[in-house]
N, C-alpha and C positions, 0 to 999 in steps of 0.2 A: 213401494216403500217401506209398510211393514217389517218385510223381512229384512229390509237396509238396518231399520231401526232395533231389530232383534240380535243380527248383528254385530253392532256397535254394541249393544247394552254386555252379549256375551262376550267380549274382545276386553270390556272395561273390568267386570268381575273375574275373569279369567286371573288365576296366580299366577306369576312371574316365575316362569321357568328359569334355572338357572341349572346351566349345563352342569355336570355332574363330573366330579374327576375321579380319573383311574384309582379304583383302590388297586388292584392286581394285574388284571387283566383288563384293558380298555374296552374291550368287546363283550367280554362275558361277567364283570364281577364289579361294574360300576354302580355307588352309593349317594344317590343326590342328596343334598341337603332339604328336599321337602322328607325324606323318608329320614334323615336324622332329627328334622322337626316331630315325627310321628312317634320316633324312639322316646324323645324327651317327654313328648306326654303321657308315656305309656309308665315313666319311673321318675320323672320330676314331680314334687310336690308343687312347682310354680309350671305354669304353661304358660308362660309368656317369653318364648325361646327368643333370647338377641345373637344374632349375627355378631361374631368381632368378626369385622373387616376392617382389613389396614389399607392407608390411602394405597400402599404399592399393589394393591392386588392379591396378597396374600392375607390367610384367613385363619381361626381356631375352628379345629375339626376333630372330631372322633378318629380316635386310632384306626390304623387298617389291619397295623399289626404289633400282635404284644410279645414281650419276651417274659413269658410264664415263671421262670426260674430257672435251676434252681438254687438256691440260698448258698453261696460260696461255691459254684459251679462255674463263673467267671463271664455273671451278666454282665459287670457294667466295661470289661474286656470286649465282649461280644460288642455291646450299644457303643461304643468309640469307634471300634471297627468299622462298625455298618454306618456311622456316621461319615468316613469318609466318602461314602457316593451323594454326588449331589440330588440326587433323588428321594433320599430319605432327610425327614425334618424328624430329630429324637427329642423326645422331654428330659429335662437335664434331670429332676429326681423322681425318685419312685414315687406313685401314685398315691397306690396303695388305695385304691376306689373300691374294687371289688370284693376288698377283705376286710376292710376297717368299715362299724357300722356307722360312725359318724360321718363318714365321707360320702356312704354311698346313698343314705339317708337324705344329702346333697341332691341328688339328682343327675342326672348329664350334663346338664346346664354348668354346672361344677367342675363335670368332669372332664367337659371341653375348654371350661377357662385354664386348666392347665396343663393344658395342650401348647406346644410352639405354634407361631402363626408360620403356615406354610403355603405353598404355590400348589398350583393344579395339578401339576403334572409329578407333585411328591407325593412320597407314602409317610403318614404319620406314626411315628413309633413311641411305644411308651414300655418301660421295663420296672416291674415288680415282682421279685424271684419268691416272696411269700404265696405267689396266686398259686404254683402248683401243688403245693401239701393243704392248702385252703377246700376243706369239702364242697363248702358253697359258693365258690367262684367257677367253676365250671359252667352250670345252669345259667349264671348271671351274666358271664359274657356271652351265650348263645342267645342268651333275651336280648341283648343290644344287639349282635351281628351275628347268624348262624355263620357267614361266609368267611366270619375271620382268620386270619392267616397269622399261625402260632408258631412261637421260637422257645424250645427247650434245651437249654445249655445243659448237659450229665455231665460227671466227672467219676473215679475209681469210688464208689461208695466210703469205702475205709478212709480214705485221702480227702474226703469232704465232710464226714464226720471232726477228721484235726484240725481243718480249716476253720470248721465252725466253732469249734472249743475255742482255739487262736482269736478269731475276732472276740469272742465275749472277754478272753482273758484281759487281752490289752485294752479293752472300752472302760475296764474295771482298773486295769494301770494307770490310764490316764486321768482318771478320776480320784486315783490314790486308793481306790477301796482295795481291801483282799478279796484272792476268789481262790476256790478248791485247784488242788490240782488236777490234771484231766483223769489219772487213776480214781482219783474221788468219786467222779461220774459214770466212769466205764466200767466199776468193780462197783457188786453189791452180795453181800454175803458168799466173796468168794468165786461169784460167777459174773460173766458180762451182764450188766444192767438194761436190759433191752427195753427197760421203761424209760429209759434217759431219749429226750426229746431229738438229738444230734444226730442218733441212730434211725428213730422212726422216719425223719427227714430224707435218709438216705435210703428207705424203701420205697425206689421206683417201681416197682410195678402197681403197688397197692394204690397210688397216686394216679399213675396213668390209667388205669382202670377207670377211677372217674370222670377223668376228662375224656377218655373214650368212648360212651357215654353220651357225649353230646356232641363231639367234633370226630369225623372219619380219619384214619390214620395219614390220609395224603393232605391234609390241613394243619399240621403237627409234623415240624422238622426238626429231627434233634440233632444239634451239633455238641460234637465230641470235644469235651473240655478240655480232655488231657493232649489232643492233637492239637487245638489251638493256642495252647500255650507254649508247644514244641515246634508247629509250625503252623502258623494262622492261617496263609493264604488260600490253601485249598479248602479248608473250613469254611473261609470269606466267600469263597467261588461259589461252592453247592448253597449258601446263601442267599447270593444273589439271584441264580438258576430257580431256587423257590419264591422267592420273592417277584418274580420276571424282571428284575429289573438288567438293564444295559450291562454288559463287563464294564464297569469303570474302575474298580478299584484294583492294582497291580501289585505284583511282589514288591515293587522299589517303595510302596508304602510301608513298609515294615523293614525294621534293624534290630537286632539287637544290641541290648544296653546289658554290659557286660556286667559294670557296677552295680547295676540293678538285678542281674540274673534273666529277664524275660524282654519281648518281645516291645519295643515302641512305634511308635507309628511318625509318618513323613508326611505331611500333606503339603505340598504349593511351597516347596523349602520350608516349611516351618514342622521343628521336631517338637513334639509331646511324649509323655508315659502316664499309665496309671498313678493315682494317688502313692506316695508312699507306704500306706498301709497295705497295698498291695503286694502280695508275695511274703509274706513275714512266713519267715521259719517256724516250723510245726514243732510242739515240744516233744522233748524227749520220751519215747514209750517203748517199755522194754519187749522185745521178740514175741514174748508169749503173749502177751495182751493184743500185739496185733494180731496174729495166728488167729486167736479168737476173734477179731473181727473182722477178718479173712474168711475165715469158717462158719460164722454165721450170715454174711450177706452171700455165701454161694446160692445156696439156694435159691431167695430170693431174685439176686440177677438172672441166675436162669429160666426164672418164671417171666422177667421182663425182657430177656433177650426173646423169648418164644412170642411174648406178647406183639413186639414191634419188629419181630421178622427181622433183626439184626442183632448181631455181636458187637462186643466193646472190649478192649483189652484190659480186663479190669483183674483184679486177683480173684 
């Protein structure tokens, strides 16, 4: 009788075990909701983790994959293309949880609240391009989930610099604010201004070294942003394999829009393109200045190739 009563008490006090959803591989990489509670206790000012569960069985949860960058590398295009897969639930906005102190102080409960509702079989993805170049982000992501799978999309560093300038230029134009020419940023005392932030963001090997302190290379999949623009399907196939998703995205999901000048998406008969702010023409830059950019990035690119054991078709 005593044994029976003891068993009953243990049954009552035992916490409810909720089946974990597959993070990447259901056999080896599941992350239970109880583990997420512990993570919340470590980083949140409030320890009262409240599960946001919808009546249809979906819930908000920590992402299992993050698109960490790079800025103006094609992160929005990558997220939209990846969203074609039925097993992907993507956060709509850039969350900036790990790089903005005001957000990070809110804790993981706040972070979860920014995520989309997803079903147990789905992978939750968020993208914030600024993560890649922020020195404090790799450790913070690692402390949340050391098994995180990371997506990094890169393009020719020189082209990325021009796109970086173009975005800021148009943002100022829309607000009717003047903005200096790109030459005023790129040139200082007759030489290339290597202190220009847009140039620093293109020094990929420096930022990659920081991430490799916490995550092995097999946890970071590098998407070739230049190839994604020209022929997106093969690059998305590689992403599917990296995330261990069943092959669901097809070549028929992409079509080239001649008016916009880039690929758009076709999903269940519905067609959609990226925002008009994407694919803007770069400013005209003198050939000698472009050559200076290419020359400057030559050695950093070489170091990056050696670091990741892979080459890219960059100048």
